[in-house]
N, C-alpha and C positions, 0 to 999 in steps of 0.2 A: 656692876650695873651696865646695862646696854640700852640703846635707844633704837627701837624698831620703828620704822616708818609705817604710816597707815597704809592699808591695802587699797584704799580708794582716795582719789583726789577730788575734793568738792568743787573746785573752780578751775577754769583754764588759767594757766599762768600768764602773767603780763610779760610782754616782750619789749625790750628796749635795745636799740642798736647803737653801738659805737661805730661810727663811719670814719675810717681813716683812709684817704685816697679812694681807691677802688675796692677796698676791703671792708667788709662788714663783720663786726664781732658782736654776736647777739648775747644779751643777758636775759635769762628767763627767771622770773620771780613768782613764787607762789608756794603755798603750803603743799608739801609732798612732791615738789617738782624734782627733787633728787631721785625719787623712785622711778622717774622716767629717763634716767641718765642714759641708758643704752640707746634708746630711740633718738633722743635729742643729739647725742654725740655722733650717732650714725648719720643723722641728717646733715651734720656739718663735716662729715668725713674725717672725724678725729681719730686717726690711728687704727691700724689693723691689730696692733697689740697695745694694751693700755696698762701702764704701770702706775699704780696709785702711790703717791708720795704723801706720807703722813707722819705723825709722831705716836708713841705708844699710848698717850692719854687719849687722843682723839680716836685712835684706832680701837681702843677698848670700848668706847661709847658707840662709834658709828661704823666700824669696820665690817661687821656682819651685814648691816643694812646696805652699805654701798656695794659689797660683794654680790648680794642678791640682785641689786639694781643693775649692775654692770655685767653680771655673769662672771666669766673667768677673768680674774684680775691678778696682778703680780705686785704685792705691796712692797714698798721700800720705806722703812721707818728710820727717821733721824731723831736725835734728842729734842726734847721739848724746851722751849725758852728762847728769848731774844738773844741771849749770849751765845747761842748755837747757830745764829744766822751768819755763818762764816763760810769761807772757801773750803774749810775742812769738811763741813756737812755737804757742800756741793760735790766734793771729791768722792764722798761716800755714795752719793747718788750715781755719779759716773761709774764707779766700780761695779755697783749692782747692775746697771744697764749693760755694761760691757760683758760681765759674766753671764748675763741672761741672753746675750746675743741680740740686743736691741739694734734696730736699723732705722733708716730714715722714714720708714713707714710706721714706726712706733710713736706712742704719745704718752705724755705724763698727765695724770689727773691729780691736781693738788687738792688734798682733803685736809683742811685745817684752817688756822687763822692766818694772820698776816705774815708771820715768820715762815710758815710752810709755803704760803703762796709765793712770797718773794724768793725764797731759796729754791723751791722746785721750779719756779718760772725761770730763774737764771740758769739752772741746769738744762731746762728745755731749750732755752735760747742759744746755748753754747755747745750742747752735745751734738756732734756731727754737723755743726754749724746751724743747728735749728731743727727741732722735731715738734710735733703737735703738742698743744697745751690746752688744758681745760681746768677751770677752777670750780670746786664745790666748797665754798667757804662755810666754816662752822662757827665763826664768831660774828657778832654784830659789826665790829670794826671792819672785818674783812668783807662782810656783805655790803656795807654801804660805801667802802672806800678802797681798801688795798687790792682787792681782787679785780677792780675795774680800772682800765686805763693803760695797762701794759707796762707799768714800771716794775722791773724785777731787779734783784740785786742782793748783796750781802754787806755786812758791816766790817769795819776795820777798827782795831783798837784806838786809832786816832780820830775816828769819826764814823757816823752812821751813814749807810747807803753810799759809801764812796766808790763802791765797785758794783757796776750794774749795767743795764741795757733797757731800751724800750722794745718790748716784745708782746704784741697783742695776742691774747688767748683766742682760740677758735670758738670758745663758748664759756659762759659763766652761768652756773646753776645756783640760784639763791633760794634756799628753802628755810623760811623762818622756823619751821618745826625743829630744825637742828639746834636752835638756840635754847631748847628746853633744858639741856644739860649744862648750860653755860653758868658758871658762878656769877653772883651779883656784881662783884668787882669787875670781872671781865666784861659783863654786859654794860656796866656803867662806862667803862673805857670806850666802848663803841659809841655810846650816846654823846660823848664829847665831840666826836667827829660829826654827828648829826647836827649838833649845835653849831659847829663850824660852817656847815652848809647853810644853816639859817642865817648866820652872820654875813656870809659873803653873797648870798643869792636869794634868800626867801625869808622875809619877816614873818610870813604866815607859818612856816615850818618852825621857826624859833618860838613863836608864841604858842604853838600847839605842844611843843615839848614842855614848855613852862606850865601850861594849863593841865596837861594830861600826864604829868610825870608818874603818878601812881599807876595809872592804867598801862603805861609803857613798861614800867618795871614788872607789872603783873603779866606782861607779854600778851596783852589783849590784842588779838589780831585786828580789831576794828581801828585801833590807833597805831599799832606797831607797823603793820603792813604798809599803810600809806606813807609813813615816815621813811621806811626803807625804799619804797618806790620813788618818792620824790628825791631823796638823796642820790639814788642811782641815776635818775634823769638829769639832775644838775651836773653830776660828774661826766656822764656820757656826752652831754651837750658841749661841755667845756673841752673835753679831750678830742671830740670830733672836730673842733675848730682849731685846736692847738695841741697836737700829739706830743711834741718834743719840748714843750715848755719854753717857747720863744717869746711868749707874751701872756695871753689870757690865762693859761694853765697855772701861772704863778700864783693866782689867787687861791688855788687849792692848798698852797703852802702856808696859809694863814696860821700863825702860831707855831710853825714847825722849826724855825731857826732856833728859838729858845728851847723848844720841846726836844729837838734832837740833841742839843747840847746837854740838857739835863740827863737824858738817857746815857750819853757818852761818858760824862764825868762820874756817873754812878755805876759804870761798867754794866749797864743794862740789867741791873739787879733790883733797883728800888721802885722804878715806875713801870706801870703798864703804859703802852704807847699813848693811849688817849689821855691818861692822867698828865703826862708830860706836855701834851698839846694843850690841855686846859690851862696850865700855867703859862704856856707860850702865848695863847690867845689873850690872857690877861695882860701880859707884858706888852704885846703888840697894841692892845687897846689903850694902855697908858700912853704909849708913844704917839698913837694916833690923836688922842685928845690934846697932848702937848703941842702937836703940829697943826691943830685945827681941822683935822680930817675926820674926826668923830665927835659927836656930841657927848657931853659928860653923862647925860641921862642914858645913852645907849651903853656906855661903859658900865654904868651901874646895873643896868638890866642884865648884861652879860655876867657880871660878878655875882648877882643874886642867883641867876640860874645855875651857874657852876657850883655855888654853895648849896643850892637846893638839891642838886643831884647826889651829893654825898661828899665824904671827906677825901682829901688829897694827901699824899705823903709829905713829910716835912722837907723843907729846902733850906732852912736857916743855917745849916752847917756847911753849905756848898760854897766854893770859892768863885767869886765873880770873875776874877782874873782868868781862872781856868776855863770858865764858861765862855768868856770872850775869845780866848785862843781857839777853842773848838769851833765857835761860830765863824771865825775868820777863815777856816780851812775846810769846813764841811759843805757837802752838797745838800740841797734841800730835798 
């Protein structure tokens, strides 16, 4: 099965800028925006040679379309899955770049979800001390969260995201049409991150997800696109004020301490990232209620919405002690 992009774009994309110092990193959001990839990346001067980093699953669905959009591309495929977000996969990207004769004028285009974006981004940040980077995220979680803000890195067996850097992309192209091939579980995983934005910054967004759940799952653009845009605006505003997580940006980690620990102790095999974050948000909400920082009715509203979105993997067999050990040493 392949996913061909439409030949016409009905509306102009929305542009949101991440402003870090004197640098502006634009995010373009709109149906079919990935079809304009060549022109948009040219405008940002993103690489004279563009290497698309993806995985075989994403490439099967979207490789043909992105090749037509970019013209000549040089794909580098790494294995699919969170457990492959490792230095070994980064080394595989390095080797492909070196063999192809990539130089400082080259760029990486990350085509995929959060694993691809983080791994390819880390390769871009470190190859020849930094080459161009652009993201074309193909999952909801990557579109609303991981592709934005410049966090790149890989996991270690002792903890998630322990090895990484801050490296802002030259551009992010968010095309909701790419979500048509996304399985329901992967889509739901991204929705938990949207709920996170609702909890930390927008009661209206939280209420809309609760009210319009079916339409969002049906990928109705009238409700899905505004949710994506608002999530991106919230993150862009926070990152613009605090790129390196010295203060405000820490709010984006809501639910991530417990969530990352869940992923680590299960060796990145049981949970989708958003599912782990859903459990993490519930745990953080319990603590917040106990400390008087959150009203019980708000905790209940969060629990209802997470239940409403769908089932989560079991956690009853996991060791609390092991979870605590991971949380004590892990980066957020």
